[in-house]
C-alpha positions in Angstrom: -9.2 -9.3 33.4 -8.5 -10.9 30.0 -8.8 -8.8 26.7 -9.2 -10.4 23.2 -8.4 -7.1 21.7 -4.7 -8.0 21.2 -2.7 -6.5 18.3 -3.1 -9.8 16.4 -6.8 -9.9 16.8 -7.2 -6.2 15.6 -4.8 -7.0 12.7 -7.2 -9.9 11.8 -10.1 -7.7 12.0 -8.3 -5.1 9.8 -7.4 -7.8 7.4 -11.0 -8.8 7.0 -12.2 -5.2 6.5 -9.4 -4.5 4.0 -10.2 -7.8 2.1 -14.0 -7.1 2.1 -13.4 -3.6 0.6 -10.9 -5.0 -2.0 -13.5 -7.8 -2.9 -16.2 -5.2 -3.5 -13.9 -3.4 -5.9 -12.9 -6.6 -7.5 -16.4 -7.8 -8.1 -17.3 -4.4 -9.6 -14.7 -4.7 -12.4 -16.3 -4.8 -15.8 -16.3 -8.0 -17.8 -16.0 -8.2 -21.6 -17.1 -10.7 -24.2 -13.3 -11.1 -24.9 -12.5 -12.2 -21.4 -11.5 -15.7 -20.5 -13.2 -17.7 -17.8 -10.9 -16.2 -15.1 -11.5 -12.6 -16.3 -9.7 -9.4 -15.4 -11.2 -9.6 -11.8 -9.9 -13.2 -11.2 -6.7 -12.4 -9.4 -8.1 -9.5 -7.5 -10.9 -11.7 -6.3 -8.4 -14.4 -5.2 -6.3 -11.8 -3.3 -9.4 -10.4 -1.6 -10.6 -13.9 -0.5 -7.2 -14.6 0.6 -7.0 -11.5 2.7 -10.4 -12.2 4.2 -9.6 -15.8 5.0 -6.2 -15.0 6.5 -7.9 -12.4 8.7 -10.5 -14.8 9.9 -7.8 -17.4 10.6 -5.7 -14.8 12.5 -8.7 -13.9 14.7 -9.5 -17.5 15.5 -5.9 -18.5 16.3 -5.4 -15.4 18.6 -8.7 -16.2 20.5 -7.8 -19.9 20.8 -4.2 -19.3 21.8 -5.0 -16.4 24.3 -8.0 -18.1 26.0 -7.5 -17.4 29.7 -4.2 -15.6 29.4 -3.6 -11.9 29.9 -0.8 -9.9 28.1 -0.5 -6.6 30.0 1.3 -3.8 28.1 0.9 -5.3 24.8 -0.5 -2.0 23.4 2.3 0.1 25.0 4.0 2.3 22.5 1.6 1.5 19.6 0.3 5.1 19.3 3.8 6.2 18.0 3.8 3.3 15.5 0.3 4.2 14.3 1.3 7.8 13.8 4.4 6.6 11.9 2.2 4.5 9.5 -0.2 7.4 9.2 2.7 9.6 8.0 3.6 7.0 5.4 0.1 6.7 4.4 -0.1 10.6 4.0 3.0 10.6 1.7 1.4 7.8 -0.4 -1.9 9.9 -0.6 0.1 13.0 -1.4 1.7 11.0 -4.4 -1.6 10.0 -5.6 -2.8 13.6 -5.6 0.0 14.9 -7.6 0.9 12.2 -10.0 -1.6 13.1 -12.7 -0.7 16.8 -12.9 3.1 16.5 -12.2 3.4 13.3 -14.0 5.0 10.0 -12.9 8.6 10.8 -13.1 8.5 14.1 -11.1 6.1 12.6 -8.6 8.2 9.4 -8.0 11.2 11.5 -7.4 9.3 13.5 -4.8 7.8 10.3 -3.3 11.2 8.7 -2.8 12.8 11.8 -1.4 9.8 12.4 1.0 9.9 8.9 2.1 13.7 9.0 2.7 13.4 12.3 4.8 10.5 10.8 6.8 12.5 7.9 7.7 15.0 10.2 9.2 17.5 10.8 6.4 18.6 14.5 6.3 18.1 16.3 3.0 21.4 16.0 1.2 22.9 15.3 -2.3 22.6 11.6 -1.4 18.9 12.0 -1.0 18.6 14.0 -4.2 20.7 11.6 -6.2 18.8 8.6 -4.9 15.5 10.1 -5.6 16.5 11.2 -9.1 18.1 7.9 -9.9 15.3 5.8 -8.5 12.6 7.8 -10.1 14.3 7.7 -13.6 14.9 3.9 -13.1 11.2 3.2 -12.3 10.0 5.4 -15.0 12.4 3.8 -17.7 11.4 0.4 -16.4 7.7 1.0 -16.9 7.9 3.0 -20.2 10.6 1.3 -22.1 10.8 -2.3 -20.7 7.2 -2.9 -19.7 5.6 -0.7 -22.3 3.2 0.9 -19.8 2.0 4.4 -20.5 2.8 6.6 -17.4 1.1 9.9 -16.8 3.5 12.5 -18.4 2.2 15.5 -16.5 4.8 18.3 -16.8 7.0 16.2 -19.1 4.5 16.7 -21.9 6.0 20.3 -22.3 9.5 18.7 -22.7 8.3 16.2 -25.4 8.8 13.0 -23.3 
């Protein structure tokens, strides 16, 4: 029996759902009298529509290319991959939960270290050095080069 629920089709549906959610947020962006024609929501809307259209295209191509064909075992081993992706998502959510209170620099160091350990690296001086260097580099890039104000968190007490 043929199933259209291939990984590509499910990926297309996921792209449509994510793109639609992104579009709903993009269209809720506040406009100002000082905005140009494109406005602050212009690029997010383009990205959202592109995501939806690519998802629809992926679904159509998958249905057309697999019509009458069966691909047994395509989903074998996917539970482990989904759990791995959920772990990375959990690390990202954890970062978002702590960034305001701990600040960008400390949170980024923890994010890099947690991601390296999650990927199989044992905690070592190498992980610590990479996390410290990477966090400091990203913080300096945003603060000094791009002039973006990052959440200071605990660094407020150090005067940074």
